[in-house]
C-alpha positions in Angstrom: 79.2 152.5 180.6 78.2 152.8 177.0 79.8 155.4 174.7 76.3 156.9 174.2 75.8 157.5 177.8 79.3 159.1 178.2 78.8 161.3 175.2 75.5 162.6 176.4 76.7 163.1 179.9 79.7 165.0 178.7 77.7 167.4 176.5 75.1 168.0 179.1 77.8 168.6 181.6 79.6 171.1 179.5 76.4 173.0 178.5 75.6 173.4 182.1 79.2 174.8 182.8 79.0 177.2 179.9 75.5 178.5 180.8 76.1 178.8 184.5 77.3 182.1 185.7 78.1 181.5 189.4 78.3 177.6 189.8 80.8 176.7 187.0 83.3 175.4 189.5 80.6 173.3 191.4 79.1 171.8 188.4 82.4 170.8 186.9 83.8 169.2 190.0 80.4 167.5 190.9 80.2 166.2 187.2 83.7 164.8 187.4 83.2 163.0 190.7 79.9 161.5 189.7 81.8 159.8 186.7 83.7 157.9 189.5 80.4 156.9 191.1 79.1 155.8 187.8 82.2 153.6 187.3 82.4 154.3 183.6 85.8 152.4 183.7 87.9 150.2 185.8 90.7 152.8 185.8 88.4 155.6 187.0 88.4 155.1 190.8 89.3 157.3 193.8 92.3 155.0 194.5 93.5 155.6 190.9 92.6 159.4 190.8 96.2 160.2 189.8 95.6 158.4 186.5 93.0 160.9 185.2 93.7 164.1 187.4 97.0 165.7 186.5 98.6 166.5 189.7 101.7 167.7 188.0 99.5 170.6 186.7 97.6 171.1 190.0 100.8 171.4 192.1 102.4 173.7 189.6 99.4 176.0 189.9 99.4 175.8 193.7 103.1 176.4 194.0 103.0 179.6 191.7 99.9 180.9 193.4 101.9 180.9 196.8 104.9 182.5 195.3 103.0 185.3 193.6 101.0 185.8 196.7 104.1 186.4 198.8 105.8 188.7 196.1 102.5 190.7 195.9 102.2 191.1 199.7 105.6 193.1 199.5 103.9 195.8 197.2 106.4 195.1 194.3 103.7 195.0 191.6 102.1 198.2 192.9 105.6 199.8 192.7 106.0 198.9 189.1 102.6 200.1 188.1 103.2 203.5 189.7 106.6 203.8 188.2 104.9 203.3 184.7 102.4 205.9 185.5 105.1 208.5 186.5 107.1 207.6 183.3 104.1 208.2 181.0 103.4 211.7 182.6 99.7 211.4 181.8 99.9 210.4 178.2 97.1 207.9 178.1 98.2 206.3 174.7 101.8 205.9 175.8 100.5 204.5 179.2 98.3 202.1 177.6 101.1 200.8 175.4 103.5 200.6 178.6 100.9 198.8 180.7 100.1 196.4 178.0 103.8 195.5 177.8 104.2 195.1 181.6 101.0 193.0 181.8 102.1 190.7 179.0 105.5 190.2 180.5 103.9 189.5 184.0 101.5 187.1 182.4 104.2 185.1 181.0 105.0 183.8 184.4 101.9 184.6 186.6 98.4 183.5 185.8 96.2 186.0 184.0 93.8 186.5 186.8 96.4 187.3 189.3 98.2 189.8 186.9 94.9 191.6 186.1 93.8 191.7 189.7 97.1 193.5 190.5 96.6 196.1 187.7 92.9 196.8 187.9 93.0 199.3 190.9 95.8 201.2 189.1 93.7 201.3 185.7 90.7 202.6 187.8 93.0 205.3 189.4 94.1 206.4 185.9 90.7 206.5 184.5 89.4 208.5 187.4 92.1 211.0 187.2 91.8 211.2 183.3 88.1 211.1 183.5 87.4 208.5 180.9 85.4 205.3 180.8 88.0 202.4 181.6 86.2 199.7 179.6 87.9 199.7 176.4 91.3 200.5 178.1 91.0 197.4 180.5 89.8 195.3 177.7 92.9 195.9 175.9 94.8 195.0 178.9 92.8 191.8 179.1 93.9 190.9 175.6 97.6 191.8 176.5 97.4 189.4 179.4 96.0 186.6 177.5 98.5 187.0 174.6 101.4 187.3 177.1 100.2 184.2 179.1 100.0 182.2 175.9 103.7 182.5 175.4 104.8 180.1 178.1 103.9 176.8 179.7 103.0 178.6 183.0 101.5 181.8 181.8 98.0 180.4 181.1 96.2 177.5 182.8 95.4 175.9 179.3 99.0 175.8 178.6 99.9 174.1 181.9 97.5 171.3 181.0 99.1 171.2 177.4 102.6 171.1 178.8 102.0 168.2 181.2 100.2 166.2 178.5 102.6 166.8 175.7 105.9 166.6 177.9 107.1 169.5 175.8 110.1 171.5 177.3 109.5 174.9 178.5 111.9 176.7 176.1 110.6 174.6 173.2 107.1 175.8 173.8 108.1 179.4 173.9 110.2 179.3 171.0 107.4 178.0 169.0 104.8 180.4 170.1 106.9 183.8 170.4 106.6 184.6 166.6 102.8 184.4 166.2 102.2 185.9 169.5 104.5 188.9 169.1 102.9 189.7 165.8 99.4 189.3 167.5 100.6 191.7 170.3 101.8 194.3 167.6 98.4 194.0 165.9 96.7 194.6 169.3 98.9 197.8 170.0 98.1 199.0 166.4 94.3 198.3 166.8 94.4 200.1 170.2 96.0 203.2 168.7 93.7 203.5 165.8 90.6 201.9 166.7 89.9 200.6 170.3 91.5 203.5 172.2 91.4 206.2 169.5 89.1 208.4 171.6 91.7 208.6 174.3 94.6 209.8 172.1 94.0 213.6 172.9 93.7 212.9 176.7 96.6 214.1 178.9 94.5 214.9 181.9 95.7 213.6 185.2 99.3 214.7 184.3 99.9 216.5 187.5 98.2 213.8 189.5 100.4 211.1 187.9 103.7 213.1 188.1 103.1 213.7 191.8 102.4 210.0 192.7 105.2 208.6 194.9 106.5 205.1 195.2 107.6 205.8 198.9 106.1 203.4 201.2 104.8 201.0 198.5 107.4 198.3 199.2 106.3 197.2 202.7 109.2 194.7 203.0 112.3 195.3 200.8 114.2 192.3 202.2 111.3 189.9 201.5 110.6 191.4 198.1 114.2 190.7 197.0 114.2 187.2 198.5 110.8 186.3 197.0 111.9 187.7 193.5 115.0 185.7 193.7 113.0 182.5 194.6 110.6 183.3 191.6 113.5 183.9 189.2 115.1 180.6 190.4 111.9 178.8 189.8 111.7 180.2 186.4 115.2 179.1 185.6 114.1 175.6 186.8 111.2 175.8 184.3 113.8 176.5 181.5 116.1 173.6 182.4 113.5 171.2 183.7 113.7 169.0 180.7 117.6 168.9 181.0 117.6 167.9 184.6 114.7 165.6 184.3 112.6 167.2 187.2 109.0 168.1 186.6 108.2 172.0 186.7 105.6 171.4 189.4 108.5 170.3 191.9 110.3 173.6 191.2 107.2 175.6 192.0 106.2 173.7 195.0 109.8 173.8 196.5 110.2 177.4 195.8 106.7 178.0 197.6 108.0 175.8 200.5 111.2 177.8 200.9 109.4 181.0 201.1 107.0 179.6 203.7 109.9 178.6 205.7 111.5 182.0 205.3 108.3 183.9 206.2 107.7 181.6 208.9 104.0 181.2 207.8 102.1 177.9 208.2 99.9 176.3 205.7 96.7 177.3 207.3 97.5 180.9 206.5 98.7 180.2 203.0 95.6 178.2 201.9 93.9 181.5 201.6 96.2 182.7 198.9 95.3 179.6 196.8 92.5 180.0 194.3 90.6 176.7 195.1 88.0 177.4 192.6 90.7 177.0 189.8 92.0 173.8 191.4 88.6 172.1 191.8 87.6 173.3 188.3 90.7 171.6 186.8 90.0 168.4 188.6 86.5 168.2 187.5 87.5 169.0 183.8 90.4 166.4 184.0 87.8 163.7 185.0 85.4 164.7 182.3 88.1 164.6 179.7 89.5 161.2 180.9 85.9 159.9 180.4 86.1 160.4 176.6 89.5 158.6 176.6 88.5 155.6 178.9 85.3 155.2 177.0 86.8 155.1 173.5 85.1 158.1 172.3 88.3 160.1 171.9 89.7 157.1 169.9 86.8 157.1 167.6 87.0 161.0 167.1 90.7 160.8 166.4 90.1 158.1 163.8 87.7 160.5 162.0 90.1 163.4 162.1 92.9 161.1 161.2 91.5 161.1 157.6 93.1 164.6 157.5 96.5 163.3 158.3 97.4 162.9 154.7 96.9 166.7 154.5 98.8 168.3 157.4 97.9 171.8 156.5 94.2 170.9 156.8 94.9 169.0 160.1 96.6 171.7 161.9 94.2 174.4 160.4 91.2 172.2 161.7 92.7 172.0 165.2 93.6 175.7 165.3 90.2 177.1 164.2 87.9 174.6 165.7 89.6 174.8 169.1 89.4 178.7 168.8 85.8 178.6 167.9 84.8 176.3 170.8 87.0 178.4 173.2 84.8 181.3 172.5 81.8 179.4 173.7 83.1 177.0 176.4 86.3 178.9 177.4 89.8 178.0 176.9 90.3 175.5 179.6 87.4 173.2 178.8 88.3 173.1 174.9 91.9 172.1 175.9 90.8 169.2 178.0 88.4 168.1 175.2 91.2 168.1 172.6 94.1 166.6 174.7 93.1 163.0 174.0 92.6 163.6 170.2 96.0 165.6 169.9 97.9 163.0 171.7 96.9 160.3 169.1 97.0 162.7 166.1 100.3 164.2 166.8 101.9 160.8 166.1 101.0 161.2 162.5 102.1 164.7 162.1 105.3 165.5 160.4 106.2 168.1 163.1 106.0 166.6 166.5 104.9 169.7 168.5 103.0 171.8 166.1 99.5 170.1 166.7 100.1 170.9 170.4 101.0 174.5 169.6 98.0 174.8 167.3 95.8 173.8 170.1 97.5 176.1 172.5 97.3 179.1 170.0 93.6 178.2 169.0 92.3 177.9 172.5 94.2 180.8 174.1 93.7 183.5 171.3 90.1 182.3 170.6 89.4 183.0 174.2 89.9 186.6 173.5 86.9 186.6 171.3 84.1 186.5 173.9 83.5 187.4 177.5 83.4 183.7 178.5 86.6 182.8 176.7 88.9 183.2 179.7 88.5 183.5 183.5 90.2 186.8 183.5 87.8 188.2 180.9 84.8 187.5 183.2 86.5 188.5 186.5 87.7 191.9 185.0 84.3 192.6 183.4 82.5 192.0 186.9 85.1 194.5 188.4 84.4 197.0 185.6 80.7 197.0 186.0 81.0 197.4 189.8 83.3 200.4 189.4 81.6 202.1 186.7 78.0 203.6 186.5 77.7 202.2 182.9 76.7 198.5 182.5 78.8 197.1 179.9 77.4 194.2 178.0 78.6 190.9 176.4 78.2 192.4 172.9 80.5 195.4 174.1 83.3 193.0 174.8 82.6 191.0 171.8 83.0 194.0 169.3 86.7 194.4 170.6 87.5 190.8 171.3 86.2 189.0 168.2 88.3 191.0 165.7 91.6 190.5 167.7 90.8 186.9 168.1 90.3 186.3 164.5 93.2 188.2 163.2 95.7 186.6 165.8 94.4 183.1 164.9 94.9 184.0 161.2 98.5 185.1 162.0 99.0 181.7 163.8 97.7 179.8 160.8 100.0 181.5 158.5 103.0 180.8 160.9 102.2 177.2 161.3 101.7 176.9 157.4 105.2 178.4 156.9 106.7 176.0 159.3 105.1 173.1 157.5 106.4 174.4 154.2 109.8 175.1 155.3 110.6 172.3 157.7 109.1 169.3 155.7 
């Protein structure tokens, strides 16, 4: 198939994905599979599906979903949330900071959607006890989850794709992202205190309710909790050393999930309900769409255009950072990463610091995704839960007013950080 056809097909597919509210997954998966039917290249066939669908990322996601589901079934996360509630003693501002830290930490190793699903009922409980609209509070927690998830290769789906494409070690990725993301998190807490949540600063209602809350009975299976937490810890250690032992991260996740399945005596027919198949199929469709750019030669042509910036590294990483961030606000973080991966794979060869363009893509896409409601799957999911819970119908613009400033500030911090690395290390 000609480049013109592939280019038009790609644009139309992504426009439909962005505009659709309820059928994004179906559109993405169908569009990806139709590319195989159209035979846009000899390498794009069902029997060669492993060449364009990254099963390392797919199995990593599936393994972590199973492990997290088993940990969640023990009541561990609810226990931690109630402990935080009791410790805050009804101080909403203190609680918001504490929740933000916990959510960011959990999101470093769990996907954002799972983390927010666990915390949303507790947030609604606090809002009901203290009699305030939970919209701003929840939105700050979404930002905390996205920032925390951006810090590791397994914390956010876009990072999983970047990690498998770049072959970057787990520790290397975290060491390169921790500084700008830590500063971004501090900015979020500062804005929460003096802007986003300033109306809640005087609220201490619900103090009696929170102090009286008990953790008794929340842990449904203490033995399974410790075993599953041990397995999760072992898997995380595996992520850290995977590059040293030359074992893919997905194998640690899958084997950890298999161990817990044997331990709990569960068969696969029960566990499939714990896997978010929407995410899996969405990934597969996007992988196929992204590969079409590479196999048709469009990615090569685009990289040659952008390659003109290779003589100006500062302009190159700035371009990747801000353009990926801007597009992520429209298409979402996952699609923009799949679009950029073929380009970064070619451009990073010419960049003086081997990993920094990948980091620019990860920071741009993930932090830019905070800017709008469509930027992350967690944004949309929490927004829908909020509108069902509260009588007030929050709007896209309500989210944008909070998200856009934090997105711009955090991307600007990342720009300064990457510039300093370039100046100091080259």
